[in-house]
C-alpha angles and dihedrals in degrees: 000000000000124000101225093203096058103023090229132103120252090233091058089063089071103234121149096240094176090057091049091050090051091048091050091050093051092048092050092047089056086068096034115029090178094053094119091051089056091052092048093053090045092055092043088060093044087058093045095050109028106014137239101301102051130162102233134193109209097206117208084358100183108184092351097262093154093043091053093053092041094056094042089057099033110031090180094060126104125211137199113196118201125188142133100220107106095198097050090043089053089057091045094049092046092049095052098034109149096012105127091197091069134064132170131212127196108219142141109239090209089063107092091214097056094107089065088070094059121103093227134047095216141024136202092219137012111202129186136164136190093347116087094065083080087074127077117238098261097053089040091056089049090050091052089055092054092046090052088060091054098049114086121230106281091023128119145228117206122187120184109190150119107298115176124208104207092191091076105053097156093049089047093050094048093048092047093050093050093045093051092048090054090047090053090051090052090047091055087052091056106272116153120233127211096271094046092049091054091048088058091048091051090057095048114104093225100038100038096088098044089044090055089051090048092058090047088058101041109016116214095321136340118247106224136151133268105204121180126276088250089059092051092048093048094048093046091054090047089053097054111284116123100210132021134169144134113280097181136011143177124197089276108020139053135200105211121193125200121190121206 
């Protein structure tokens, strides 16, 4: 896959993209030990609803975690990854370099015109995980409206993310305390957190420059919202989906499916 800004392939730059993917997965699993279970259920429902050769939009794709699992399970699938993060996109492009089933688009999902950059007008499935909580509720609702226009009739959107139910504050507090204690135990055993992972990326000869640009765009961390699953389902139906509900959840996360 060619980087159109430099005219060179990401692979030619010599980075160990497989190692960066592995490192990203381990860092994410520190926060979400059941991350792979979420992906498995997501792909189970892709198969159930749109088949084994879907055209997929990997929304806020990061390093392409969903795309990797999609193609491993469904070799006949195609994927378009869209994101704004130059460092994570560098890893994604390097990982899938030469794979004609995969393309990546650099776009800001808060820009109402971002769908015009996509290679296709419609998708069987739009999949996203641990990304849209970076958006506040109003731009997220607007994004759902644009996604609804991209999903074909009978197609799906699935969003796996932090979705907080404010009606259960004591349950939330107990779950959070236990989760953070387990995270601290893993940290003492050598697990990397978000900040430490980015410090490593900033020192890497290949990723240093895109990492610097990434922090110019986002700062240390975006301050979005984490509305409840009920909010997501209601908004998705308001925006054009016919059915929406959680199809998996952990004490802190939900996989919500919307059917067009």
